[in-house]
Structures are given as C-alpha cells and as structure tokens.
C-alpha positions in Angstrom: 0.0 0.0 0.0 1.2 3.4 0.9 4.8 4.3 1.7 5.9 6.8 4.3 9.2 8.5 4.5 9.2 9.1 8.2 8.5 6.9 11.2 4.8 6.7 12.1 2.2 4.1 13.0 1.7 3.7 9.2 4.4 2.4 7.1 8.0 2.3 6.0 10.0 -0.8 5.4 13.3 0.5 6.6 12.3 3.2 9.0 9.8 1.3 11.0 7.6 2.2 8.6 -3.7 4.0 -11.6 -17.1 6.6 -22.1 -17.1 3.1 -23.3 -15.7 3.1 -26.8 -14.5 0.5 -29.3 -11.1 0.4 -27.7 -12.6 -0.7 -24.4 -14.4 -4.0 -24.7 -17.1 -3.3 -22.2 -20.6 -4.6 -22.9 -23.7 -2.3 -22.8 -26.3 -3.3 -20.3 -29.4 -5.0 -21.7 -32.1 -7.2 -20.3 -31.5 -10.8 -21.4 -35.0 -11.9 -20.6 -38.0 -10.5 -18.7 -37.1 -10.7 -15.0 -39.5 -12.4 -12.7 -41.1 -10.9 -9.6 -39.0 -9.9 -6.6 -39.5 -13.2 -4.8 -37.7 -15.0 -7.6 -34.2 -13.9 -6.5 -31.9 -13.6 -3.5 -30.3 -10.7 -1.7 -26.7 -10.0 -2.5 -24.3 -10.1 0.5 -23.4 -6.8 2.1 -19.7 -7.7 2.1 -17.2 -9.7 0.1 -16.3 -11.8 3.2 -13.0 -10.1 4.0 -12.0 -10.9 7.6 -10.6 -7.4 8.3 -13.2 -5.2 6.5 -16.4 -7.1 6.8 -18.6 -4.7 4.9 -16.1 -4.0 2.1 -17.3 -5.2 -1.3 -20.6 -6.9 -2.0 -21.9 -10.2 -3.2 -24.1 -11.2 -6.1 -22.6 -9.3 -8.9 -19.3 -8.2 -10.6 -18.7 -4.7 -12.0 -16.9 -4.7 -15.3 -16.8 -0.9 -15.9 -17.3 2.4 -14.0 -18.1 5.6 -15.9 -17.6 8.4 -13.5 -18.7 12.0 -14.3 -17.7 14.5 -11.6 -17.8 18.2 -11.0 -15.8 19.6 -8.1 -15.9 23.2 -6.9 -12.7 23.8 -5.0 -14.0 26.9 -3.2 -17.2 25.4 -1.7 -15.7 21.8 -1.8 -19.0 20.7 -3.3 -19.0 17.6 -5.5 -21.7 16.6 -8.1 -21.3 13.1 -9.5 -22.9 10.5 -11.8 -21.6 7.0 -11.6 -22.6 4.4 -14.3 -21.8 0.9 -13.3 -21.9 -1.9 -15.9 -22.2 -5.2 -14.0 -23.2 -8.8 -14.3 -25.3 -10.7 -11.8 -23.4 -13.8 -10.4 -26.7 -15.0 -8.8 -30.3 -14.1 -9.2 -30.9 -10.9 -7.3 -33.9 -9.0 -5.9 -31.6 -6.7 -4.0 -27.9 -5.8 -3.9 -25.6 -3.4 -2.1 -23.1 -0.7 -3.2 -20.4 0.7 -0.9 -21.1 4.5 -0.7 -20.8 6.7 2.3 -21.5 10.4 3.1 -22.8 11.9 -0.1 -26.5 12.3 -0.8 -28.0 10.1 -3.5 -30.4 12.2 -5.7 -31.3 9.5 -8.2 -30.8 5.8 -9.0 -31.9 3.6 -11.9 -31.2 0.0 -12.9 -31.3 -0.4 -16.7 -32.8 3.1 -16.9 -35.7 2.2 -14.7 -36.1 3.9 -11.3 -35.1 1.7 -8.5 -35.8 1.8 -4.8 -32.8 2.4 -2.5 -32.0 3.0 1.2 -28.9 3.8 3.2 -27.4 1.8 6.0 -24.0 3.1 7.1 -21.6 2.5 4.2 -24.2 0.4 2.4 -26.3 1.8 -0.4 -29.1 -0.9 -0.7 -30.6 -1.1 -4.1 -33.9 -2.9 -4.9 -34.5 -2.9 -8.7 -38.0 -2.9 -10.1 -37.5 -6.3 -11.6 -35.3 -9.1 -10.3 -32.0 -9.7 -12.0 -31.3 -13.2 -13.4 -28.0 -15.0 -12.8 -25.7 -14.1 -15.7 -27.7 -11.0 -16.6 -25.8 -7.9 -17.5 -27.2 -4.7 -16.1 -26.4 -1.0 -15.7 -26.7 1.0 -12.5 -26.8 4.8 -12.7 -26.4 6.8 -9.5 -26.5 10.6 -9.2 -25.2 12.2 -6.1 -23.9 15.4 -4.5 -22.5 16.9 -1.4 -19.3 17.7 0.4 -17.0 14.6 0.3 -14.5 13.9 3.1 -12.2 11.1 4.2 -12.8 8.1 6.3 -10.7 7.2 9.3 -8.9 3.9 9.0 -8.5 1.4 11.9 -5.0 2.7 12.5 -6.2 6.3 12.7 -5.0 7.6 9.3 -7.3 9.2 6.7 -8.1 7.9 3.2 -10.6 8.7 0.6 -11.4 12.3 -0.6 -9.1 14.4 1.5 -9.5 18.2 1.0 -6.4 20.3 0.4 -5.9 24.1 0.3 -6.2 24.0 -3.5 -8.3 20.9 -4.2 -8.3 17.3 -3.0 -5.8 14.5 -2.4 -7.7 11.4 -3.4 -6.3 8.1 -2.2 -8.6 5.2 -1.4 -6.7 2.4 0.4 -8.3 0.5 2.0 -11.8 2.0 2.3 -11.9 5.4 0.8 -13.3 4.9 -2.7 -16.8 4.9 -1.2 -16.3 8.5 -0.1 -16.6 9.8 -3.7 -18.3 7.1 -5.9 -20.5 4.1 -5.3 -18.6 0.9 -5.8 -18.1 -2.8 -5.2 -15.2 -1.7 -3.0 -13.0 -4.8 -2.5 -9.8 -5.7 -4.5 -11.5 -8.9 -5.6 -13.7 -6.9 -7.9 -11.7 -5.1 -10.6 -13.1 -3.1 -13.5 -12.1 -0.6 -16.2 -12.8 3.1 -15.7 -13.7 6.2 -17.6 -13.4 9.6 -15.8 -14.8 12.9 -16.8 -13.9 15.6 -14.2 -14.9 19.2 -14.3 -13.0 21.7 -12.1 -12.3 25.5 -12.1 -10.2 26.4 -15.1 -7.2 27.2 -12.8 -7.2 23.7 -11.4 -6.1 20.4 -12.9 -7.9 17.1 -12.3 -5.8 13.9 -12.6 -7.1 10.4 -12.7 -5.8 6.9 -13.7 -4.8 5.6 -17.1 -4.4 7.4 -20.4 -5.1 11.2 -20.6 -7.7 11.8 -23.3 -7.7 15.5 -23.3 -9.5 18.6 -21.9 -11.9 21.4 -22.9 -12.5 24.7 -21.2 -15.7 26.8 -21.2 -17.4 29.3 -19.0 -14.5 29.3 -16.5 -14.3 25.5 -16.0 -12.1 22.8 -17.5 -13.2 19.2 -18.1 -10.6 16.5 -18.1 -11.1 13.0 -19.5 -9.1 9.9 -18.5 -9.4 6.2 -19.4 -8.1 3.2 -17.3 -8.6 0.3 -19.7 -6.9 -2.4 -17.7 -8.8 -3.9 -14.7 -8.4 -1.8 -11.5 -9.5 -2.2 -7.9 -11.7 0.6 -6.6 -9.2 1.6 -3.9 -6.6 2.4 -6.6 -8.8 5.0 -8.4 -8.0 8.7 -8.0 -9.4 12.0 -9.0 -6.9 14.3 -7.4 -7.5 18.1 -8.0 -5.1 20.9 -7.5 -2.8 23.6 -9.0 -0.3 21.5 -10.9 2.6 21.9 -13.3 2.0 19.2 -16.0 4.6 17.2 -17.9 3.8 14.7 -20.6 6.0 12.4 -22.7 6.2 8.9 -24.1 9.0 6.5 -23.0 11.0 4.5 -25.5 8.9 1.5 -24.5 5.7 3.4 -25.6 4.4 4.2 -22.1 2.4 7.4 -21.9 3.7 9.4 -19.0 1.7 12.2 -17.3 3.2 14.0 -14.3 1.4 16.6 -12.3 3.4 18.4 -9.6 2.3 21.1 -7.2 4.6 24.1 -7.8 5.5 24.2 -4.1 7.0 20.7 -4.5 8.5 21.2 -8.0 12.1 21.9 -7.0 12.5 19.0 -4.7 10.6 16.7 -7.1 12.4 17.4 -10.4 15.5 15.3 -9.7 13.6 12.3 -8.6 10.9 12.3 -11.4 13.7 12.4 -14.0 14.5 8.9 -12.9 11.0 7.6 -13.5 11.7 6.2 -17.0 14.9 4.5 -15.9 13.1 3.1 -12.8 10.3 1.6 -14.9 12.8 0.2 -17.3 14.8 -1.4 -14.5 11.7 -2.9 -12.9 10.5 -4.2 -16.3 13.8 -6.1 -16.6 13.5 -7.5 -13.1 9.8 -8.2 -12.9 8.6 -8.5 -16.5 6.9 -6.0 -18.9 5.2 -3.0 -17.4 1.6 -4.0 -17.1 -0.2 -0.8 -18.2 -0.3 1.7 -21.1 0.3 4.8 -18.9 2.5 5.9 -16.0 3.4 9.0 -14.1 3.1 10.7 -10.8 0.9 13.1 -8.9 3.0 15.1 -6.4 0.6 17.2 -4.2 1.3 19.5 -1.3 -0.8 17.7 1.3 1.1 18.0 4.6 -1.7 16.5 6.7 -1.8 13.2 4.7 1.5 11.6 5.7 1.8 9.0 2.9 2.0 8.2 -0.8 -0.2 5.6 -2.5 0.3 3.5 -5.6 -2.9 4.7 -7.4 -2.9 2.6 -10.6 -0.6 4.0 -13.3 -0.1 7.2 -11.5 0.9 7.1 -7.8 -0.1 10.1 -5.7 2.5 11.6 -3.3 1.7 13.9 -0.5 5.0 15.8 -1.1 8.2 15.4 -3.1 9.1 11.7 -3.0 12.6 10.2 -2.4 14.0 7.8 -5.0 13.3 4.9 -2.8 9.6 5.9 -2.5 9.4 6.3 -6.3 10.8 2.8 -6.7 8.4 1.4 -4.1 5.2 2.9 -5.5 6.3 2.0 -9.1 6.9 -1.6 -8.0 3.3 -1.7 -6.8 2.2 -1.4 -10.4 3.2 -5.0 -10.7 2.7 -6.1 -7.0 -0.7 -4.9 -5.8 -2.1 -3.1 -8.9 -1.8 -5.7 -11.7 -1.6 -8.6 -9.3 -4.2 -7.7 -6.7 -5.1 -9.0 -3.3 -7.8 -11.6 -2.6 -7.9 -10.7 1.1 -6.4 -7.7 3.0 -4.8 -10.3 5.3 -2.4 -11.0 2.4 -1.2 -7.4 2.0 2.4 -8.4 2.5 2.2 -9.6 -1.1 1.9 -5.9 -2.0 4.1 -4.2 0.6 6.8 -6.8 1.2 7.4 -7.1 -2.5 7.5 -3.3 -3.1 9.8 -2.9 -0.1 12.1 -5.6 -1.5 12.1 -3.8 -4.8 13.7 -0.9 -2.9 16.4 -3.2 -1.5 17.1 -4.6 -5.0 17.3 -1.2 -6.5 19.8 0.0 -3.8 21.9 -3.1 -4.3 22.1 -2.6 -8.1 22.6 1.1 -8.0 25.5 1.6 -5.7 23.8 1.4 -2.3 23.5 -1.1 0.4 23.1 -4.7 -0.7 19.9 -6.5 0.2 21.9 -8.7 2.6 23.2 -5.6 4.4 19.7 -4.3 4.7 18.5 -7.6 6.0 21.3 -7.9 8.5 20.6 -4.4 9.8 17.0 -5.2 10.4 17.7 -8.6 12.0 20.0 -6.9 14.5 17.0 -5.3 16.1 16.1 -6.6 19.5 13.3 -9.1 20.1 11.1 -6.4 21.5 11.3 -4.2 18.4 8.0 -3.6 16.6 9.5 -5.4 13.6 8.6 -8.6 15.3 5.1 -7.6 16.6 3.3 -10.0 14.4 4.0 -12.2 11.3 3.6 -10.5 8.0 1.1 -13.0 6.5 -1.1 -12.8 9.6 -1.3 -9.1 10.7 -4.3 -9.9 13.0 -6.5 -6.9 12.1 -7.1 -4.1 9.8 -5.3 -1.8 12.2 -2.0 -3.6 11.5 -1.9 -4.0 7.8 0.3 -0.9 7.3 2.7 -1.6 10.1 6.4 -2.4 10.0 6.2 -6.2 9.9 4.1 -6.2 6.8 6.7 -4.1 5.0 10.1 -5.0 6.4 9.6 -8.5 7.6 7.7 -9.3 4.4 10.8 -8.1 2.5 13.0 -10.2 4.8 10.9 -13.3 3.9 11.6 -12.6 0.2 15.3 -12.3 0.9 15.3 -15.6 2.8 13.6 -17.1 -0.2 16.2 -15.6 -2.5 19.0 -17.0 -0.3 17.4 -20.5 -0.3 16.8 -20.9 -4.0 19.5 -18.7 -5.6 19.2 -15.7 -7.7 18.2 -17.3 -11.1 15.4 -19.2 -9.5 14.3 -16.3 -7.3 13.9 -13.9 -10.2 12.2 -16.5 -12.2 9.7 -16.9 -9.3 9.0 -13.1 -9.3 8.5 -13.0 -13.1 6.2 -16.1 -13.0 4.1 -14.5 -10.3 3.4 -11.3 -12.1 2.9 -13.1 -15.5 0.6 -15.9 -14.3 -1.6 -13.5 -12.2 -1.4 -10.4 -14.5 -4.6 -8.3 -14.3 -5.9 -10.7 -11.7 -5.4 -11.8 -8.1 -3.2 -13.8 -5.9 -2.9 -15.3 -2.4 -0.1 -16.2 -0.1 -0.8 -19.9 -0.6 -0.5 -19.5 -4.4 2.8 -17.7 -4.1 4.2 -20.4 -1.8 3.0 -23.1 -4.3 4.6 -21.3 -7.2 7.9 -20.8 -5.3 8.1 -24.6 -4.6 7.2 -25.4 -8.2 9.8 -23.2 -9.7 12.5 -24.1 -7.2 11.8 -27.8 -6.9 12.3 -27.4 -3.1 10.1 -27.9 0.0 9.9 -24.4 1.4 7.4 -25.1 4.2 9.8 -24.4 7.0 11.0 -21.1 5.4 7.5 -19.7 4.9 6.4 -20.9 8.3 9.3 -19.1 10.0 9.2 -15.9 8.1 5.5 -15.4 7.2 3.6 -17.1 10.0 5.7 -17.5 13.2 5.4 -15.1 16.2 8.3 -13.2 17.4 11.9 -12.8 16.1 13.0 -15.9 14.1 16.1 -17.7 15.1 19.2 -16.4 13.3 19.2 -17.7 9.7 
C-alpha cells in the first residue's frame, strides 16, 4: 500500500515504517430476458467476506466498468457526481448493495428504470423494479452530490477524498473509494474506468490511465481519462489541485503524465527524472510494465502523511525520495496488476514493493539486500518489527505496520537465499505473469515458489511469514 518517508504508525519498510468506446471491450447493459417478480431472486451479500473489512465489497454481482462524471468546486468543496456501473449478476438478485458513504443520492436507476434504495451506514441498498437473473448484464446509474470527506482507518489515518488548500488529495486504500463514488469496494472486484472531471479552469484534475484531453468553457475545464486495464476501486484517484504538468512517451511506448504542485517542484524534479529508468529497470527485473500509462501526482498535502500506488499514476503527499518512487512504481506489478484476494495478504503488496527498494539499492551503488536484511535482523526481540508475522497481521489496524513491509521483505530475501538468484527472479516474473490483471494469495505464491525451485519451502515460509516473534538467526 502506501509508503511513508518518516516513522509513524503507518508504514515504511526501513524506517519502522492507476465513455465506453470501441477500444474498451465493455458490454452495454441489456435485459437478457424478462425478469420475474421480486421473490424469484436472492439478496446480494453486504460484504465480500474479508476478515478485516467485513462490509467492504458486496456479493451477487461483478462490476466490469465504471463511468464516473464528476464536477468539483474547490471553493465550496461541493461535488456533483454521476456513476454508471456496468455489471453482471453472479446469482439471481432481488436486491444488492453498493459501498457508498456520506454523499446524498439524488437518483438511482437500474437499466434506466427507477429503483428503490435505502442507506445503512456505508451500504447503499438497491432494490430494482425487476429481479436480476443470474448471468444478466445490467447497468446502475447513481447521481449524487454533497461535500465529500475522508474516512478514518482502523490505524487512525485518513483515506478517501481528503480536501487540500487548492483541491483534494484522493487516495482510497483500503476503504476510501466509497467517499466519492458508489462501488463494489474490494480488491476482488476489478473493472475498467472512464473519468470525466470538471473543475475550475485554474485547477487540474488527474485520474488513472491514459489522458484523453480537456476542454475549457465558462470558467471551467473538463478532463477525461481512461483506465482500460482492470483496477480495484481503492486504486482509483481524481486528485485536484494547481499542478505543473509534464507529458512524454517512454521509448517503450508508455504514456507518462506527471502533475506536480509548484510548491514541491524543485524537490521533485531530480527524482521524477528517474521515472523512465526506474520503470525500465523494474521491467527487466519483474517483466513487462503491465499498463499503457504511467506518471506521478505530487501534491502538497502535509496532513496526509503517505504516498499511494494509485494505478498507473501514484499520488504523493509531497516530493518523493528515489526509494519511495521505486516502491510505488513496483506496486504497479505487485498490488495493482496482481491484486489482493484478502487484505490479510497485504504483505504480497508491501513486502514485494519494499524488497524492490532493496534490490534497486543493491544494483545502483547502495547497500546490498543482505546488508539491509542484517541491519533489520540486528533489532532486538522487543522491536516492533517482530510484533506479528507479515502473513497474519491480525486486524485491519496492523496492515500498514512495520512487519508487513520490512519482515515481508525479509521473507523474500530468505527465499532468494534459499533458492538462488536465477530461480528467485524466475519466481518473481512467473508470479506477475501468471496473475497479471488478476489476483493472488499467499498460498498461491508459496506453491509457485516450490514449483519453480523444486524445493520444499514449508519451514522457510512458516518461519518468516507465520511465526510469532523474532525468528532464530538464519
């Protein structure tokens, strides 16, 4: 997930802490048959079954595409939105939920027919006029308005729509997507996105994917973005502010769009110049870059305290360091392309991105991964590094703490030591290739590592991923 540059209760591996058209193959909603009466279906679950965030996501349907049309007034902080969700029922449904909190719903239709709805905490409960049949594709349109704000996570930090002095810093991990659009808000449910965002003409609105252009009229500018590859809702952004914009295409054909708050421009310039070389290096180590677009959003948001790997275009609360750039860029493979099945497995995101920092340092004149490992291992048994095993954080309050990042990376280093460099790098590349644009679990990674190495690695994984306390010296 997010990466912090200073010690906090959040994260940092070493410091104790990205319009449906022909190019997007998204089907248009249509009734496949006349639906039966309400009693013919079932009620979709109000959560996806995640042990840490029990109401996150929803059952009974899969969203394939979000069309989000937003208008944000930075002076009043008022947001008007229309969200069009193209989905398919995975069971017969008389009712289903969307995750949506705070903003007022002013209209809701299912396949252009007005539907009943009610609110229950973060759940927007939808009862369509006709039951949905299993396998049926349908379209939900929600109009809404209000003053969006963040949610407070179990560890006390904020995520979602976070107002700034010139706009909004929008970072949704793990819960915050529901603060600005209705969604099936769990990493298990990934979709393509189109964004149309209107802001005052002296502001820039930056979202995920490929920049499609802008138009200005009557003192307002509308920006359009398209994220074609599947994306979890928490990785969506619509960050707004006063930004200096830079665009170019890398020699690998990746379209780069950087937006930097002028207050952060001087400190950012040197680091962002490295982005093409960082992506090129990571592509050599992990496999081809998984998206069509890349870039960075560097905001001036001193109250946020973290950066986030929003898909294709990470958002930084201030000028990033090179290690933070490497970390968030590595997440495009580990976390964005290959997504979580459960938040309990978040070490698959953070441990891998942290180890990418170690590898980059090792191959660019800094400390070796072994030196970094040894430095961490020298910490006493009471250090917070050993508070819990990385593959079993215990609660949502712990998923961004030191063990997930640093001890997760240590587990990967132990794997590298056990199987040797050629096999280790083959494992990493196989992981992102076999699960590209999909999902993965810790058990699947363990199985892949044993398959590629031909070794029984049960003891290694048990020690470094699941065991309490400081492991015995390797």
